[in-house]
VEXPAFI-888051 format. One record per atom (N, C-alpha, C): residue in one letter; residue number from 1; atom name; x negated, y negated, z. Coordinates in nm, 4 decimals, decimal comma. Example, Ala and Ser with C-alpha at 12.3 -4.5 7.8 and 13.67 -1.06 7.14 Angstrom:
 aa   i at     east    north       up
  a   1  N  -1,3190   0,5690   0,7800
  a   1 CA  -1,2300   0,4500   0,7800
  a   1  C  -1,3200   0,3300   0,7800
  s   2  N  -1,2850   0,2250   0,7080
  s   2 CA  -1,3670   0,1060   0,7140
  s   2  C  -1,2900  -0,0030   0,7870
This chain:
 aa   i at     east    north       up
  m   1  N  -0,0837   0,1166   0,0000
  m   1 CA   0,0000   0,0000   0,0000
  m   1  C  -0,0887  -0,1236   0,0000
  e   2  N  -0,0286  -0,2379  -0,0259
  e   2 CA  -0,1052  -0,3614  -0,0335
  e   2  C  -0,0277  -0,4760   0,0316
  y   3  N  -0,1012  -0,5609   0,1004
  y   3 CA  -0,0453  -0,6815   0,1606
  y   3  C  -0,1457  -0,7931   0,1411
  r   4  N  -0,1036  -0,9019   0,0790
  r   4 CA  -0,1892  -1,0179   0,0532
  r   4  C  -0,3215  -0,9787  -0,0120
  g   5  N  -0,3169  -0,8820  -0,1014
  g   5 CA  -0,4349  -0,8403  -0,1761
  g   5  C  -0,5256  -0,7427  -0,1042
  k   6  N  -0,4885  -0,7001   0,0153
  k   6 CA  -0,5691  -0,6050   0,0931
  k   6  C  -0,4997  -0,4695   0,0961
  q   7  N  -0,5750  -0,3647   0,0736
  q   7 CA  -0,5213  -0,2290   0,0735
  q   7  C  -0,5114  -0,1747   0,2161
  y   8  N  -0,4022  -0,1013   0,2440
  y   8 CA  -0,3879  -0,0379   0,3745
  y   8  C  -0,3091   0,0908   0,3617
  l   9  N  -0,3246   0,1777   0,4613
  l   9 CA  -0,2528   0,3042   0,4699
  l   9  C  -0,1844   0,3130   0,6056
  i  10  N  -0,0672   0,3731   0,6075
  i  10 CA   0,0019   0,4052   0,7327
  i  10  C   0,0523   0,5476   0,7182
  f  11  N   0,0209   0,6313   0,8174
  f  11 CA   0,0606   0,7716   0,8095
  f  11  C   0,0833   0,8263   0,9496
  e  12  N   0,1605   0,9349   0,9572
  e  12 CA   0,1900   0,9963   1,0861
  e  12  C   0,0641   1,0547   1,1478
  g  13  N   0,0518   1,0395   1,2790
  g  13 CA  -0,0602   1,0967   1,3513
  g  13  C  -0,0350   1,2429   1,3841
  d  14  N  -0,1280   1,3035   1,4541
  d  14 CA  -0,1186   1,4446   1,4902
  d  14  C  -0,0193   1,4712   1,6027
  e  15  N  -0,0021   1,3749   1,6901
  e  15 CA   0,0864   1,3898   1,8053
  e  15  C   0,2259   1,3350   1,7741
  p  16  N   0,3279   1,3798   1,8470
  p  16 CA   0,4612   1,3208   1,8296
  p  16  C   0,4574   1,1704   1,8615
  n  17  N   0,5370   1,0937   1,7906
  n  17 CA   0,5421   0,9482   1,8109
  n  17  C   0,4050   0,8841   1,7979
  s  18  N   0,3295   0,9272   1,6996
  s  18 CA   0,1960   0,8738   1,6751
  s  18  C   0,1837   0,8356   1,5279
  w  19  N   0,1451   0,7104   1,5043
  w  19 CA   0,1246   0,6607   1,3689
  w  19  C  -0,0146   0,6014   1,3608
  r  20  N  -0,0857   0,6337   1,2536
  r  20 CA  -0,2211   0,5838   1,2325
  r  20  C  -0,2202   0,4857   1,1167
  w  21  N  -0,3128   0,3902   1,1208
  w  21 CA  -0,3240   0,2935   1,0131
  w  21  C  -0,4708   0,2671   0,9825
  a  22  N  -0,4949   0,2248   0,8602
  a  22 CA  -0,6292   0,1863   0,8164
  a  22  C  -0,6143   0,0728   0,7166
  v  23  N  -0,6965  -0,0286   0,7289
  v  23 CA  -0,6922  -0,1427   0,6375
  v  23  C  -0,8347  -0,1792   0,5960
  t  24  N  -0,8537  -0,2041   0,4682
  t  24 CA  -0,9827  -0,2460   0,4143
  t  24  C  -0,9797  -0,3970   0,4000
  l  25  N  -1,0620  -0,4650   0,4794
  l  25 CA  -1,0647  -0,6112   0,4781
  l  25  C  -1,1609  -0,6659   0,3732
  d  26  N  -1,2727  -0,5967   0,3521
  d  26 CA  -1,3674  -0,6332   0,2471
  d  26  C  -1,4524  -0,5106   0,2159
  d  27  N  -1,5528  -0,5270   0,1318
  d  27 CA  -1,6344  -0,4130   0,0896
  d  27  C  -1,7042  -0,3423   0,2052
  l  28  N  -1,7284  -0,4131   0,3140
  l  28 CA  -1,8025  -0,3560   0,4266
  l  28  C  -1,7181  -0,3324   0,5514
  t  29  N  -1,5925  -0,3761   0,5517
  t  29 CA  -1,5130  -0,3718   0,6737
  t  29  C  -1,3812  -0,2968   0,6549
  t  30  N  -1,3675  -0,1864   0,7279
  t  30 CA  -1,2421  -0,1130   0,7348
  t  30  C  -1,2063  -0,0982   0,8816
  k  31  N  -1,0846  -0,1337   0,9160
  k  31 CA  -1,0361  -0,1212   1,0538
  k  31  C  -0,9322  -0,0106   1,0587
  t  32  N  -0,9279   0,0622   1,1703
  t  32 CA  -0,8302   0,1688   1,1892
  t  32  C  -0,7688   0,1572   1,3277
  g  33  N  -0,6548   0,2212   1,3452
  g  33 CA  -0,5910   0,2203   1,4755
  g  33  C  -0,4781   0,3213   1,4813
  e  34  N  -0,4182   0,3306   1,5992
  e  34 CA  -0,3090   0,4236   1,6220
  e  34  C  -0,2056   0,3555   1,7108
  t  35  N  -0,0775   0,3729   1,6769
  t  35 CA   0,0310   0,3139   1,7523
  t  35  C   0,1397   0,4189   1,7762
  k  36  N   0,2440   0,3793   1,8482
  k  36 CA   0,3518   0,4732   1,8818
  k  36  C   0,4683   0,4689   1,7834
  s  37  N   0,4685   0,3700   1,6925
  s  37 CA   0,5772   0,3623   1,5947
  s  37  C   0,5234   0,3119   1,4615
  r  38  N   0,5960   0,3436   1,3547
  r  38 CA   0,5567   0,2983   1,2220
  r  38  C   0,5653   0,1460   1,2145
  g  39  N   0,6688   0,0890   1,2730
  g  39 CA   0,6851  -0,0558   1,2732
  g  39  C   0,5713  -0,1273   1,3425
  e  40  N   0,5261  -0,0711   1,4533
  e  40 CA   0,4127  -0,1297   1,5261
  e  40  C   0,2851  -0,1199   1,4429
  a  41  N   0,2695  -0,0106   1,3692
  a  41 CA   0,1521   0,0053   1,2819
  a  41  C   0,1526  -0,1013   1,1731
  i  42  N   0,2688  -0,1255   1,1125
  i  42 CA   0,2791  -0,2287   1,0101
  i  42  C   0,2471  -0,3657   1,0692
  t  43  N   0,2993  -0,3940   1,1875
  t  43 CA   0,2717  -0,5211   1,2534
  t  43  C   0,1222  -0,5397   1,2778
  q  44  N   0,0546  -0,4353   1,3252
  q  44 CA  -0,0894  -0,4434   1,3498
  q  44  C  -0,1658  -0,4751   1,2215
  v  45  N  -0,1286  -0,4081   1,1119
  v  45 CA  -0,1950  -0,4303   0,9829
  v  45  C  -0,1735  -0,5740   0,9358
  v  46  N  -0,0478  -0,6202   0,9416
  v  46 CA  -0,0157  -0,7558   0,8956
  v  46  C  -0,0918  -0,8602   0,9774
  l  47  N  -0,0926  -0,8459   1,1088
  l  47 CA  -0,1645  -0,9415   1,1938
  l  47  C  -0,3140  -0,9413   1,1655
  l  48  N  -0,3709  -0,8242   1,1450
  l  48 CA  -0,5140  -0,8141   1,1170
  l  48  C  -0,5489  -0,8797   0,9844
  i  49  N  -0,4705  -0,8522   0,8817
  i  49 CA  -0,4963  -0,9120   0,7498
  i  49  C  -0,4757  -1,0629   0,7552
  d  50  N  -0,3662  -1,1076   0,8137
  d  50 CA  -0,3413  -1,2517   0,8239
  d  50  C  -0,4535  -1,3218   0,8987
  g  51  N  -0,4991  -1,2612   1,0080
  g  51 CA  -0,6087  -1,3202   1,0848
  g  51  C  -0,7380  -1,3269   1,0056
  a  52  N  -0,7681  -1,2214   0,9325
  a  52 CA  -0,8908  -1,2187   0,8531
  a  52  C  -0,8856  -1,3228   0,7416
  l  53  N  -0,7714  -1,3373   0,6773
  l  53 CA  -0,7595  -1,4327   0,5673
  l  53  C  -0,7536  -1,5772   0,6142
  s  54  N  -0,7085  -1,6000   0,7368
  s  54 CA  -0,7003  -1,7365   0,7885
  s  54  C  -0,8320  -1,7816   0,8516
  g  55  N  -0,9274  -1,6894   0,8628
  g  55 CA  -1,0541  -1,7236   0,9258
  g  55  C  -1,0466  -1,7199   1,0767
  a  56  N  -0,9435  -1,6559   1,1310
  a  56 CA  -0,9250  -1,6505   1,2761
  a  56  C  -1,0208  -1,5549   1,3441
  t  57  N  -1,0906  -1,4736   1,2666
  t  57 CA  -1,1859  -1,3796   1,3249
  t  57  C  -1,2990  -1,4588   1,3886
  k  58  N  -1,3252  -1,4309   1,5131
  k  58 CA  -1,4286  -1,5028   1,5873
  k  58  C  -1,5652  -1,4419   1,5601
  h  59  N  -1,6628  -1,5286   1,5420
  h  59 CA  -1,8014  -1,4857   1,5245
  h  59  C  -1,8842  -1,5508   1,6338
  p  60  N  -1,9470  -1,4718   1,7215
  p  60 CA  -2,0266  -1,5289   1,8291
  p  60  C  -2,1336  -1,6228   1,7751
  g  61  N  -2,1432  -1,7400   1,8365
  g  61 CA  -2,2453  -1,8351   1,7964
  g  61  C  -2,2104  -1,9178   1,6743
  r  62  N  -2,0972  -1,8944   1,6147
  r  62 CA  -2,0579  -1,9684   1,4952
  r  62  C  -1,9444  -2,0639   1,5309
  t  63  N  -1,9536  -2,1880   1,4825
  t  63 CA  -1,8460  -2,2844   1,5041
  t  63  C  -1,7962  -2,3345   1,3690
  n  64  N  -1,6809  -2,3975   1,3703
  n  64 CA  -1,6247  -2,4551   1,2487
  n  64  C  -1,6548  -2,6029   1,2361
  d  65  N  -1,7401  -2,6548   1,3238
  d  65 CA  -1,7745  -2,7990   1,3206
  d  65  C  -1,8547  -2,8299   1,1964
  a  66  N  -1,8292  -2,9482   1,1393
  a  66 CA  -1,9014  -2,9902   1,0178
  a  66  C  -2,0312  -3,0568   1,0526
């Protein structure tokens, strides 16, 4: 699946009420996680992609000052 140009997967986990997700943010960064519902997995993916695209990802020692 795709959201805002980023590829992601959502699939059932091994345990009951377990959903896993994976999202590729760039060529070097893939994030994964596990939640208790499919809806929560989608929310996690959307928030992660939105944060990455907005520049909300924090980098230690880096500021946005000009």
